KERONU-479642 format. One record per atom (N, C-alpha, C): atom name; y, x, z; residue number from 1; chain. Coordinates in Angstrom, 1 decimal. Each point is the difference from the previous one (the first is absolute). Example, Ala and Ser with C-alpha at 12.3 -4.5 7.8 and 13.67 -1.06 7.14 Angstrom:
% KERONU-479642
N, -5.7, 13.2, 7.8, 1, A
CA, 1.2, -0.9, 0.0, 1, A
C, 1.2, 0.9, 0.0, 1, A
N, 1.1, -0.4, -0.7, 2, A
CA, 1.1, 0.9, 0.0, 2, A
C, 1.1, -0.8, 0.8, 2, A
***
This chain:
% KERONU-479642
N, 26.9, -6.1, -51.9, 1, A
CA, 1.4, 1.0, -0.9, 1, A
C, 1.1, 0.1, 1.5, 1, A
N, 0.5, 1.2, 0.0, 2, A
CA, 1.4, -0.2, 1.0, 2, A
C, 1.0, -0.9, 0.2, 2, A
N, 0.7, -0.6, 0.4, 3, A
CA, 1.2, -0.4, -0.4, 3, A
C, 0.9, 1.1, -0.1, 3, A
N, 0.2, 0.8, 0.6, 4, A
CA, 0.8, 1.3, 0.1, 4, A
C, -0.8, 1.2, 1.1, 4, A
N, 1.3, 1.7, -0.9, 5, A
CA, -0.6, 1.1, 0.2, 5, A
C, 1.0, 0.9, 0.9, 5, A
N, -0.1, 0.5, 0.5, 6, A
CA, 0.5, 0.9, 0.9, 6, A
C, 1.0, -0.2, -0.8, 6, A
N, 1.2, 0.5, 0.9, 7, A
CA, 1.2, 0.3, -1.2, 7, A
C, 1.1, -1.4, -0.5, 7, A
N, -0.8, -1.1, 0.0, 8, A
CA, 0.8, -0.9, -0.2, 8, A
C, 0.9, -0.1, 0.4, 8, A
N, 1.0, -0.5, -0.5, 9, A
CA, 1.4, -1.1, 0.7, 9, A
C, -0.4, -1.3, 0.7, 9, A
N, -0.3, -0.7, 0.7, 10, A
CA, -0.3, -1.5, 0.6, 10, A
C, 1.5, -0.2, 1.0, 10, A
N, -0.6, -1.0, -0.4, 11, A
CA, 0.8, -1.4, 1.4, 11, A
C, -0.5, -0.7, 0.1, 11, A
N, 0.2, -0.8, 1.2, 12, A
CA, -0.5, -1.1, 0.6, 12, A
C, -0.2, -1.3, -1.1, 12, A
N, 0.2, -1.1, -0.1, 13, A
CA, -0.3, -0.7, -1.2, 13, A
C, 0.6, -1.6, 0.9, 13, A
N, -0.1, -0.2, 1.5, 14, A
CA, 0.8, -0.9, 0.5, 14, A
C, 0.4, 0.5, 1.4, 14, A
N, 0.4, -0.7, 0.7, 15, A
CA, 0.4, 0.5, 1.6, 15, A
C, 0.8, 0.5, 0.4, 15, A
N, -0.4, 1.4, 1.0, 16, A
CA, 1.0, 1.1, 0.4, 16, A
C, 0.1, 0.5, -1.5, 16, A
N, 0.8, 1.0, 0.2, 17, A
CA, 0.3, 0.6, -1.5, 17, A
C, -0.8, 1.8, 0.5, 17, A
N, -1.0, -0.1, -0.9, 18, A
CA, 0.0, 1.6, 0.2, 18, A
C, -0.5, 1.0, -1.1, 18, A
N, 1.1, 0.5, -0.5, 19, A
CA, -0.7, 1.2, -1.9, 19, A
C, -0.2, 1.3, 1.1, 19, A
N, -1.0, 0.4, -0.5, 20, A
CA, -0.6, 1.4, -0.5, 20, A
C, -0.3, 0.6, -1.2, 20, A
N, -0.7, 1.0, 0.6, 21, A
CA, -1.3, 0.2, -0.8, 21, A
C, -1.5, 0.7, 0.8, 21, A
N, -0.6, -0.6, -1.3, 22, A
CA, -2.0, -0.2, 0.6, 22, A
C, -0.5, 1.3, 0.8, 22, A
N, 0.0, 0.1, 1.0, 23, A
CA, -0.5, 1.9, 0.4, 23, A
C, -1.9, -0.2, 0.6, 23, A
N, -0.4, -1.1, -0.3, 24, A
CA, -1.2, -0.2, 0.5, 24, A
C, -0.5, -1.7, -0.4, 24, A
N, -1.3, 0.3, 0.1, 25, A
CA, -0.8, -1.3, 0.1, 25, A
C, -0.7, -0.3, 1.0, 25, A
N, -0.9, -1.5, 0.3, 26, A
CA, -1.1, -0.2, 0.8, 26, A
C, -0.6, -0.9, -0.6, 26, A
N, -1.4, -0.3, 0.9, 27, A
CA, -0.3, -1.5, -0.5, 27, A
C, -1.1, -0.1, 1.5, 27, A
N, 0.3, -1.4, -0.2, 28, A
CA, -0.7, -0.3, 1.0, 28, A
C, -0.6, -1.8, -0.3, 28, A
N, -0.9, -0.8, 0.9, 29, A
CA, -0.8, -0.7, -0.3, 29, A
C, 0.8, -1.5, -0.2, 29, A
N, 1.3, 0.2, 0.9, 30, A
CA, 1.0, -0.8, -0.5, 30, A
C, 1.2, 0.2, -0.6, 30, A
N, 0.0, 1.5, -0.8, 31, A
CA, 0.8, 0.3, -0.9, 31, A
C, -0.5, 0.8, -0.5, 31, A
N, -0.4, -0.5, -1.4, 32, A
CA, -1.0, 0.7, -1.0, 32, A
C, 0.7, 1.8, -0.4, 32, A
N, 1.7, -0.9, -0.8, 33, A
CA, 0.5, 1.1, 0.2, 33, A
C, 1.1, -0.1, 0.1, 33, A
N, 1.2, 0.9, 0.9, 34, A
CA, 0.8, 0.4, 0.7, 34, A
C, 0.6, 1.3, 0.0, 34, A
N, 1.2, 0.3, 0.1, 35, A
CA, 0.9, 1.3, -0.2, 35, A
C, 0.7, 0.2, 1.2, 35, A
N, 0.5, 1.2, -0.1, 36, A
CA, 0.8, 0.5, 0.9, 36, A
C, 1.2, 0.5, -0.7, 36, A
N, 1.0, -0.3, 0.1, 37, A
CA, 1.8, 0.1, -0.2, 37, A
C, 0.6, 0.4, 0.6, 37, A
N, 0.3, 1.3, -0.1, 38, A
CA, 1.4, 0.8, 0.5, 38, A
C, 0.9, -0.5, -0.6, 38, A
N, 1.2, -0.4, 1.1, 39, A
CA, 1.5, -0.4, 0.0, 39, A
C, 0.8, 0.4, -0.9, 39, A
N, 0.4, -0.1, -1.4, 40, A
CA, 1.0, 0.5, -0.4, 40, A
C, 1.3, 0.7, 0.6, 40, A
N, 0.9, -0.8, 1.0, 41, A
CA, 0.4, 0.1, 0.7, 41, A
C, 0.0, 0.9, 1.2, 41, A
N, -1.3, -0.8, 1.0, 42, A
CA, 0.1, 1.1, 1.2, 42, A
C, -1.1, 0.6, -0.1, 42, A
N, 0.0, 1.6, 0.6, 43, A
CA, -0.6, 0.5, -1.2, 43, A
C, -1.6, 0.5, 1.1, 43, A
N, -0.9, 0.2, 0.1, 44, A
CA, -1.0, -0.7, 0.8, 44, A
C, -0.8, -0.7, 0.4, 44, A
N, 0.4, -1.3, -0.3, 45, A
CA, -0.1, -1.8, 0.0, 45, A
C, -0.9, -0.5, -0.2, 45, A
N, -1.5, 0.2, 0.2, 46, A
CA, -0.6, -0.4, -0.9, 46, A
C, -0.6, -1.6, 0.4, 46, A
N, 0.2, -0.5, -1.0, 47, A
CA, -0.9, -1.9, 0.1, 47, A
C, -1.0, -0.3, -0.7, 47, A
N, -1.0, -0.7, 0.4, 48, A
CA, -1.2, -0.4, -0.6, 48, A
C, 0.1, -1.3, -0.4, 48, A
N, -0.5, -0.1, -1.4, 49, A
CA, 0.0, -1.6, -1.0, 49, A
C, -1.2, -0.2, -0.2, 49, A
N, -0.3, -1.7, -0.3, 50, A
CA, -1.1, -0.1, -1.2, 50, A
C, 0.3, 0.2, -1.3, 50, A
N, -0.3, 0.4, -1.0, 51, A
CA, 0.3, 0.1, -1.4, 51, A
C, 0.9, -1.5, -0.2, 51, A
N, 0.1, -0.5, -0.3, 52, A
CA, 0.1, -1.7, 0.0, 52, A
C, 1.3, 0.5, 0.8, 52, A
N, 0.5, 0.5, 1.3, 53, A
CA, 0.9, -0.1, 0.3, 53, A
C, 1.3, 0.5, -0.9, 53, A
N, -0.1, 1.2, -0.6, 54, A
CA, 1.0, 1.3, -1.1, 54, A
C, -0.3, -0.8, -0.9, 54, A
N, 1.3, 0.4, -1.0, 55, A
CA, 0.6, 0.1, -1.5, 55, A
C, 0.2, 1.4, -0.5, 55, A
N, 0.1, 0.6, -0.8, 56, A
CA, 0.4, 0.6, -0.2, 56, A
C, 1.8, 0.1, -0.4, 56, A
N, 0.4, 1.1, 0.1, 57, A
CA, 1.4, 0.0, 0.8, 57, A
C, 1.1, 1.2, -1.0, 57, A
N, 0.9, 0.0, -0.4, 58, A
CA, 0.6, 1.1, -1.3, 58, A
C, 2.0, -0.7, 0.1, 58, A
N, 0.7, 0.8, 0.2, 59, A
CA, 0.8, -0.3, -0.4, 59, A
C, 1.3, 0.8, 1.1, 59, A
N, 0.8, -1.3, 0.7, 60, A
CA, 0.8, 0.7, 1.3, 60, A
C, -0.5, 0.4, 0.9, 60, A
N, -1.3, -0.4, 0.4, 61, A
CA, -0.3, -0.2, 1.6, 61, A
C, -0.7, 1.8, -0.6, 61, A
N, 0.1, 0.8, -0.5, 62, A
CA, -0.6, 0.9, -0.8, 62, A
C, 1.4, 1.5, 0.5, 62, A
N, 0.8, -0.8, 0.1, 63, A
CA, 1.5, 0.9, -0.2, 63, A
C, 0.4, 0.6, 0.9, 63, A
N, 0.1, 1.6, -0.2, 64, A
CA, 0.0, 0.8, 1.2, 64, A
C, -0.9, 0.4, 0.5, 64, A
N, -1.0, 0.3, -0.4, 65, A
CA, -1.3, 0.3, 0.5, 65, A
C, -0.5, 1.2, -1.4, 65, A
N, 0.0, 1.4, 0.5, 66, A
CA, -0.2, 1.1, -1.0, 66, A
C, -1.2, 0.4, -0.4, 66, A
N, 0.1, 0.1, -1.1, 67, A
CA, -2.1, 1.0, -0.1, 67, A
C, -0.6, 0.6, 0.9, 67, A
N, 1.2, 0.5, 0.2, 68, A
CA, -1.1, 0.7, 1.9, 68, A
C, -1.0, -1.1, 0.5, 68, A
N, 1.2, -0.9, 0.8, 69, A
CA, -0.3, -1.0, 0.8, 69, A
C, -1.6, -0.2, -0.8, 69, A
N, 0.5, -0.4, -1.3, 70, A
CA, -1.1, -0.7, -0.2, 70, A
C, -1.7, 1.1, 0.0, 70, A
N, 0.4, 0.8, -0.5, 71, A
CA, -1.2, 1.1, 0.2, 71, A
C, -0.7, -0.5, 1.3, 71, A
N, 0.9, 0.6, 1.1, 72, A
CA, -0.3, 0.3, 1.4, 72, A
C, -0.8, -1.7, 0.4, 72, A
N, 0.5, -1.1, -0.5, 73, A
CA, -0.5, -1.0, 0.0, 73, A
C, -2.0, -0.1, -0.3, 73, A
N, 0.1, 0.3, -1.2, 74, A
CA, -1.2, -0.5, -1.4, 74, A
C, -1.1, 1.5, 1.0, 74, A
N, 0.4, 1.2, 0.4, 75, A
CA, -1.1, 0.9, 0.1, 75, A
C, 0.0, -0.2, 1.5, 75, A
N, -0.2, -1.2, 0.8, 76, A
CA, -0.4, 0.4, 1.1, 76, A
C, -1.4, -1.1, 0.3, 76, A
N, -0.7, 0.3, 1.0, 77, A
CA, -1.5, -0.9, 0.3, 77, A
C, 0.2, -0.8, 0.9, 77, A
N, -0.3, -1.3, 0.3, 78, A
CA, -0.2, -0.4, 0.8, 78, A
C, -0.4, -0.1, 1.1, 78, A
N, 1.4, 0.5, 1.1, 79, A
CA, -0.8, 0.7, 1.5, 79, A
C, -0.6, -0.9, 0.9, 79, A
N, -1.7, 0.9, 0.5, 80, A
CA, -0.4, -0.7, 1.1, 80, A
C, 0.3, -1.1, 0.7, 80, A
N, 1.2, 0.0, 0.6, 81, A
CA, 0.6, -1.0, 0.7, 81, A
C, 0.4, -1.3, -0.7, 81, A
N, 0.2, -0.3, -1.3, 82, A
CA, 0.7, -0.9, -0.6, 82, A
C, -1.4, -0.9, -0.2, 82, A
N, -0.8, 0.8, 0.3, 83, A
CA, -1.7, -0.2, -1.1, 83, A
C, -0.5, -0.5, 1.0, 83, A
N, 0.6, 0.3, 1.5, 84, A
CA, -0.5, -0.6, 1.5, 84, A
C, 0.6, -2.0, -0.4, 84, A
N, 1.1, 0.2, 0.0, 85, A
CA, 0.9, -0.7, 0.6, 85, A
C, -0.1, -1.2, -1.4, 85, A
N, -0.6, 0.2, -0.9, 86, A
CA, -0.7, -0.8, -0.7, 86, A
C, -1.3, -0.4, 0.1, 86, A
N, -0.7, 0.5, 0.1, 87, A
CA, -1.1, 0.0, 1.2, 87, A
C, 0.0, -1.4, 0.7, 87, A
N, 1.3, 0.3, 0.9, 88, A
CA, 0.6, -1.2, 1.2, 88, A
C, 0.2, -0.9, -0.3, 88, A
N, 0.6, -0.1, -0.5, 89, A
CA, 0.7, -1.4, -0.4, 89, A
C, -0.8, -0.2, -1.0, 89, A
N, -1.0, 0.1, -0.9, 90, A
CA, -1.0, -0.5, -0.5, 90, A
C, -1.2, -0.2, 0.9, 90, A
N, -0.1, 0.0, 1.1, 91, A
CA, -1.0, -0.5, 1.5, 91, A
C, 0.4, -1.5, 0.1, 91, A
N, 1.3, 0.6, 0.9, 92, A
CA, 1.1, -1.1, 0.2, 92, A
C, 0.1, -1.7, -0.9, 92, A
N, 0.1, 0.1, -1.4, 93, A
CA, -0.1, -1.1, -0.7, 93, A
C, -1.6, 0.0, -0.2, 93, A
N, -1.0, 0.6, -0.2, 94, A
CA, -1.0, -0.3, 0.1, 94, A
C, -0.6, -0.8, 1.6, 94, A
N, 0.5, 0.3, 1.2, 95, A
CA, 0.0, -0.2, 0.8, 95, A
C, 1.0, -2.2, 0.0, 95, A
N, 0.8, 0.3, -0.7, 96, A
CA, 0.7, -1.5, -0.1, 96, A
C, -1.1, -0.9, -0.8, 96, A
N, -0.4, 0.5, -0.8, 97, A
CA, -1.1, -0.4, -1.4, 97, A
C, -0.8, -1.1, 0.7, 97, A
N, -0.7, 0.4, 1.3, 98, A
CA, -1.1, -0.5, 0.2, 98, A
C, -0.2, -0.7, 0.4, 98, A
***
């Protein structure tokens, strides 16, 4: 069962900060469950993370984001260039582990 669904508000668990909305999913050999998260503050900026790096996020991180903004975020499909980025990153990680 998926940890998150499209439109869920999430944040990184540790390390650098990132919070946003789940706009896509991916699955690879190295990352069976991963998510593309569009930033809540930098529109159009997307990062990819494995499920274990994210948790649900509510509260002050979401002040100032309108319902219209949320609808735009939750109705997007993961673009082809993001899919290519995911493939490239996974290939590099696989090479390092071999």
